[in-house]
N, C-alpha and C positions, 0 to 999 in steps of 0.2 A: 396572198388572197386565198381564200377557201370558199367553197360552196356545197350546198347539201343536196344537189340534183345529179343524177347520173350523167347528164350532159348539161354543160354549162357553157354559157358564154362569158363574156367579159363582165366582171363584176360592176354593177352601176357604181358602188361606193369607191371613190377615188382614194389613192393612197394619201394620207394625211402629210402635210408638210409642217414641220415644227421650226419656227424662227429661232433665232439665237435667244438664249435665255438671260436675262437680267437679274442679278442677285445683289442682295445686301446680307448682311450678317444673319439675319432671320427671316428674310422674304425671298421670294423667287417670283417673277412675272413670266408667265409661259403664254406665248402665242402660237397658233395653228390655224391652218387651212384644211377642211375636211368637206368635200362635196359629194352628192350622190347618194349618200347614205340615208337610212330612215333614223338613225341614232348615233351619238358619238359618246364615248366613255372616256373618262381621264383616270389614269393611276399614277400615283406619285408615292415612291416607297424608298427605304434606305437599304434594301435588301435585294440583291439581285435575283435570287431564286424566287423570292416573293414577287418580283416584277415579272418573271417568266410565267408565273401561274396567275397573273392578274389579281394579286392580293388575295387568294383564295385561303380564308382560315388562318391567317396570320396577324400578328400585331404590329408589322413594320410599316404598313401603309399610313401616310399622313392624309391621303385623299384617294377615294375611289368611288366610282359611280358614274351617273350621267354627267357629262361634261358641261359646266357652265359656259357662259358666253365667253368667247376669246376677245381679248386677252384676259388671263385670269392670274391674280396675285394670291399665292399662298402664303400665309403668315405662320408665326410660332415655330419656325425652323430652328435647328441648332446650328451655331456657327461653325464653319469648318468641317461640315460633314458632306460627304457625297450621296447625292439623290438620283434616282432613276424614274424617268418619265415615260409613259406610253400613252399614246392617243389611238383609241381603237374605233375606227369608222365601220358601221355596220349596216348592212341592207337586209331587210326581211320583207317579201312581197309574195304572198301565196305560198308555193312550195319551194320558192327559191330563197335562200339566205347565204349571205357571204359577209366576209370581213376582210378590211385592209387595216394595217397599222404602222405606226411610226415610232421610234424610240430616240430617247436622247438622254443626256445625263448633265448634271450640273454640280457644283460645289458651292456651298454658301461661303461668303467672304468672311474676312476677320479684320478687325482694326487693332493694331497695337499703338498703345500710347506710352511713349518714352520720353524721359527729360530731353529737352532740346539741347542742352549742353551741361557741363560741368568742368571744374578745375580741381586740381589737386596738386600737391607738392610731393615730391620724392620723400619718402620716409614717413609720410602722414599715416595714421592708422587707417586700416582697410575700411571701406565704407560700402554700404547695401546699395545695389543698383536694383531698382524694381521697375518693371514695365507691367502694364495692364491690358488685357484683352478684352475688347468690348464688341459684344457681350462677353463674359467669362465662359469657358468651356473647359471643364476640368479634365477632358479627355485629350487636350493638346499639350504639347511641350514647346516651350519657346527657347531657341538657341541664341547664343551670344558669340560674336566674333569681332575682333578689333583689326583695323586696317589703318597704318601697317602695324604689324605685330612687334612685340619687344617693348612697348611704352607701358602698357598695364598688363596685369595678370588678372585672371578670373579664379575665384575659388572653385567654381563649376562652370562649364560651357553650356549647362541646361538648366532651366528654371521650371517648376511645376506649380501648378495652381496650389493656393492654400492661403499664404500670406503674400499674395502676388507672386508674379513670376521673377524670382529674385536670383541674384548672384551677388558676391562680394568682389570689390575692385580694389587692387593694390597698385600704387604707382611705383614703377620701377626705373624708369627713366624719363628724362626731360623730353618734351616734343609733343606735337599734335597728333592725335589719332581719332578715328571715328568708331564707335561701337554700332554695329548692326544687330538689332534684335529682330529675330525672324521666326516664323512658322513655315514648315515646308510645305505641307499640305493641309489646308489651302495655302497658297502663297501669299503672305503678307509680311511687311516688315516695317521698322521703324529706325531711324538713324539718329545718333547722338553725338555732338561734336565734343571732343575731350581735349583739354589743354593741360599738359603736366608740366610744371616748373620745378627748378632746383629749389630746395629748401635753403633760402638765403640768410635764414637766421645765424647770427653770430654766436659765438660760444657764450653761454650764459649759466648762471648758477642759481641755487635755490635754497631756501631753508624751510625748516618744517617744525611748527609748534615752538619756534624760537625767537626770542628777542634779539635784537641786533643793534649794537651801539658802535657808532663810527665818529671820530672827531675829524671827519673829513666828508668824502662823498660815498654814496651807496649807488651803485649803478649795475644793472643787470639787463642784458638783451633779451628780455622775455618774450617769446613768440606769441602770436596771436592765439587766444583760447588757453593759454597757460597762466599761472600764477606764481609770484615770486615766494610768498609766504603761505605754506599750506596748513590747514587746520590739523591740530594734534587729536589725540583720542578724546580729549575734553571738548571738542567741537570748536575751538578757536585757534587762530594763529597767534604769533607772537607780534610784537611792535617794532618795526624798523625805525631807528631814530638816527639822524644824520645831523651834521652841523653845517655843512656847506652847500651841497647840491646833490640831487638824485634824479635819475631819469625815470622812476617808477611814478605810476600814476594810480588813481583810484580804480581804474579799470584792469591793472594787473598785479596791483600789490597783493591782495588777497581776494578771496571769493565773496565773501559776505560782509566782513567788519570793515574793510578798507582802511585799516589803521596805518598811519604813516605820519612820523613826527619829526619836525626840523627843531633841533635844541642842542646847545652846546652842553657838553658833559665835562664838567671841571671837578676833580677830586684833589683834596688836600694831601693825598699820600699816593705813592706809586706802589701798586701791589705787583712788583716785578720779582725776579729771581731771588734778589738780595733779601727782599722782604720775607718771602717764604723760608729761604735757607735760614734766616735769623730766628724763624719760630720753631726750628726743630730742637726738641729738648736736648740738653747736652747728654744725657745718658741714653739716648736712643742708639741701638745697636744698628750700624749701617754697614752693608756689604760694599765694599770697593771693588769697582769694575777695573781690572789691571790693565786692559789694553783698549785701543780704539776701535776694535771689531769685535761683536759679540753675536752670537746666535740668539735668536728669540726664545729659545728653550731654557736660556740662562734664568729668565725670570719666571719660568713655569714651576720650578721647584727650588729647593734649597733656601739660603738665607736665613735669617733669624726673626722670628715674630716679635715686633717691638711696638708697643702702644696699638696693638691690633692690625699693624701693617708691616709689610716687608719693604725695607728701605735699601736703596741702591744709589750709589754716587760714583760719578766719573769726573775728574779733573783733568782737563787738557790744556794745551798751550796752543790753541789755533787749529789743530786738527779735530774734525768732528768725530763724536762718538757715532759709529754705525751699527745700527741694528740689522743684521744682513738677512735673517729669515723671519717669518712670521712669529708673533707672540700669540699663543692659544691659551688663554686662561680659563676657557670655559670648562665648567665642572670642577674646577680647582678650589673654588671659594677663597683665592688669594686676593688680597688687595696690595697692589705694588705702587710704591712711590720711587720715581727716578728723578734724581738731580744730576744736572749736567753743568759743571761750572768751568768758566773760562773758554768755552767753546761752544759749537752748535751741535745739533742732533740730526742724523740722516736716518730715515725710516725706509727700510727697503722690503718690508713685508707686512702684511695685514696684522692688525692688533685687535683681537676679538675677545669679548667677555659674554657672560651669561647676564642678561638684563636682571638687575636687582641682587646679584651674587657676587660679583668680582668688581674690582675698582682698578683703574690705572690711571696714574697722574705723571705727567712729565713737565718738570719745571726746568727751563733751559736759558742758560746765561747769554746764549748767542741766538742763532737762527734754527728754525726747524725746516728741514727740506725733505719733502716726500718724493720718493721714487715714482716715475710715471707708471709703473706696474702695479703700484699698490691701490687696491680699489675698496677698502673698508678699513677704518680707524674707529676705535671706540675708547672713551676716556675723555680727560681733561688734559689740554695742552697749553702751556704758557711760554711764549718766546720773548726774551728781551729785545730781539731783533725783528726778524720777519718770519712768516710762515708760508711757504712755497708750496703748491700742490703738485708741480713737476708737469713738464710739457709731454703730455701723452693725449691719446685718443679713446682712454677708457674712462668711465665715470668713476670718481671718488665719493664715497659716502662716509662722512663723519658723523656719528652717533655720540654727542657729548658737547664739549665746549672748546673754542679756540680763542685765545686772548694774545694779542701781539702789541709791541710798542713801536714796532717798526713798519708795520703794514702787512697786509694779506695779499699774496700774489697767487691770483687764480690763473693757472696756466693750461688747463685742460681745454681740449677742443674735440667735439665728437663730429667733425665735419665729414670725415670719412665713414663709410658704412651707411648707417641709418640717418646721418645727419644730425643737426642740432635741434631735434624736436624734443629732446630731453635735456635736463640740466647736466652739465659736465661735472659740476660738484653740487653735492647736497649735503646740507648741514642740519641735523636733526636733533633737537633738544632732548637730553637724557636726564630725567629729574632723579632716577636712581643714583647717577654719578654725582649730583649734587648732595643728595641726602647723605652719601657714604663719604664725602669729603672729609679729610681728617680734621678733627676739631683742634689738634694741636698745631695746625697750620693757619687756623683763622686768628683774626685780630683779638687780642685779649685786653681787656680794659681793667683798670684798677681804680676803684672808688675809695677815696679818703674820707673818713668821717671821724670827727672828733667825739671821743666818748667820754662822758662825765665820769670822774672817779668815783 
């Protein structure tokens, strides 16, 4: 209280009483009681200095002047901002004037809108988690915390306004957890129930831009949201054709074309090892592989160019030919043909080519067994018996063609690590390998025609 006379008594203007202030995100309702005065003024500001000087000459006040009737609701406030309130009760009568005042403060509330729940599987791609502040306030930061921890990871534990208050979530372990999205000042929060499950998809395989023909079944445990036959660079997948049964459907066989055919494939001729061996011209210069173990570098240089190809042959008696290290033909422009007679072939290293420049073809009288550590094969592979990918937990990519007369055994399983969200084996069509296939190994036809003398 203050007064303007040298001798003053009690100020008739009583000290105002400000009731608890109720707020929303953009409004505040202020009630007060002030008696005995001749006038009452109200000041509402976001600056404490401004507040102390009764909003004199500043731009922080949202209201200043004669107080309206109590209660008064001020609108157009900013969410999550602290405001200062002063009620000034003044008495002026003759030479006597005095004031009493009361102060208070409040912070506008905020409302966070978050998804009520979400579900993910371990190993799924991370997904955006967005909450909205209503109304939006670019000056605030939303935090994120998960309880219990260890189920999910956040890319960041804070989200700023822009494209929503966002973080990215990765599922790292199975179990339930709760995401609490929060603003510290003002205090508001929202909770999201999260359930993370293991990815129970079985091991599966995939082809790209590739036709597939089986005189039996075609089965692949394609997870939801994935497709068995991917489009190639031309914008189309291949056509899977089976004779008996398939678990593929038009929802997972391919994205757009949905091509899937049941048909029996019957040929009058077996294009097996013996067929191709018989096609080799008798004057072909062939390099003999002397023993059952050979390094991949053996095929990278040497040999004799014959009919545009380097020809290699191994003849065994039950013991597989083993290529013990990678075959890297990239940049060599070599076209290699490998004939394995009387036994099978074991591949223990990657076989890599430059697309459109090198060729590799393995024609095997027995089985082709791929080591579990091999991750990449390129070329054309024919086995009179079986083609086995090897029981491992790394992905095998074959860019080329595989043909067998005893079946294909897909043994990879990515269940460890990221899980089976991706295919354990991927077979991709390689048109360059088809175009570079040696014409000398193709079927030759002779047309007989009687010519008049």
